[in-house]
C-alpha positions, 0 to 999 in steps of 0.5 A: 891327647892330653899330657896327663893321659900319656903320663898315665898310660906310661906309669900304668905300662911301666908298673904292669911290666915290672910285675910282668917281668917277674911273673914270666921269670916265674913261669918260664925260668927266665928273664923274658923282657919283650913279653914284659913289656908287651904284657905291661902295654897290653894290660897298663894301656888296652885293657886300661882303656877299655874298662876305664868307661864303666867307672867313669863317673865313680869318684876319684877315690873309687876310680882309681884303686880300680884302675890298679886292679884292672892293670895288675889282675890284666898284667897276671893273665897276660903273663899267664897266657905267656904258657900258650906262646907256639912252643907250648901250643898243643892241648897236652901241655894246656892240660898239664898247666891247668891247676897252675894257671888256676891258682895263679889266676884266682891269685891275680883276681885276689892280689888285684881285688886286695889292692883295689880294697886297700887302695879303697879303704886308705882313700875312703879313711883319707875322705872321712878325716878330711869331711871330719876336718871341714866339719869341726872347721865350720863349727868352729866358725859357726862358733866364732861367728855367734860369739861375734854377734853376741858380742857386737849386740852388747850395748852399755846399760849405763849409756842408755840410763843416762841418755834417757835421763837426759832426755827427761830434763830437756823434755821440759827445757827443750823439747826440740833439742829433746826430739832431735837428741831422741832421733840421735838415740834411735838411730844409735840403737838401730845401727846396733842391731843393723851391724850386728847383722852384718860382718863389716860396716863402712867407717862413715857410718861408725863415724855417724854414729859416733858423731850421733852419741857424742851430741846426746853426751854434749846434751848432757855433759855441756861445756865440759866435753871437748871433743877434737876430730882428725879423720883422713876422708879417704878411708871413708868407705874402708869396711870394719867390724861395727860398733868398733870406734864408738865404744873406744869414745864411750869408754873416754867420756866415760872414764875421762870426762864425765867423773871430773868437775872440769870435763876434759878432751878426748881426741879421735884420729883416723889416719891411712896407712900403709898397713891398714887403717888407724883409729886413736882415741886419747884423753887427757884424764888419769888414765886407765887402771893397771889392771885393765892396762894388763888384761888389754896389753901393748899395741899387739896383734890380736889373738883369734884364740885368745878371743874365742876362749875368752868369755863373753863380758855381760855388758860393756860396763865398768872400766874397760869392759867396752874396750875388751868387747872391742878387742875380742871382736877384733880378734874374731873378725881378723883372726890375729891380722888386727892390732890394738893396744893401750899406752899413755897419751901426749894429753896426759891420759890414756891412748888406745891404739887400733890398726885394722887391715884392709 
């Protein structure tokens, strides 16, 4: 026999004995401890075990109140049975107490059923509240995933427009190069669709998407675009949400390199740290507007609630649009565990710093 079964027997027997002690005092006007323990053991152990198999397959929220009802009713009947003790064991006495016995038995049945109904109602309400909470959590999770997919599926239309213009020019001057860039653009479009269908992708795939994007931009900007990269190969297979790094690089190219006749530099750094994987993208441009800095905040935890409440951007164009998109997706993916912020770069421009947990 398991220790849990013994403890359960002890609890039911003790409870039945306490109830029987009070009933016996009412019936006999004396504290009959021995009879009380006997009634408690009979009702709390033997009777309960005999009846329990009939509702063994019931769910716990129903079988538990039934256990209480059986023990309570059994205890009352056992206490009433003491009226037939040897000193009262004659027909005349039984006849004299018939109504008292009937009322006591009826009261026992009603009380037992009342306790069972009360416990059942309480358990059922708790079960319904828990089911409602689970359904609400499932709905919120579904909404978060839908919002995450919507954010992840967004592509900067300005990038597509510029890429197609660059391809149109190369188609006449360098058809082979144009064909290569068409392959890169096709890869980026497929990657965007594929990454929006899964929760995470290996960082190596994200780095390949960035390299394809930079090849297209180099065809458009030429020597004006200078890129430095420092990537820790040990984190290549670490999974992150898709299209997290590429929008950061795109933001630097569009706002720090493309508008300037002399071009500019972009530095990409991916490092392995104890707290997670750190991704830094910085440039030597004029920096982001103060409004964008205020919107993104300093280097702080990205709140899942803020990501859920914020409206989905209609695309990623505009200063900070892609950064806000990344920030929201980090919030939805990591529920406050990721960190992202904007600061000043040692190169003179802006610095986007992202830390994602493993």
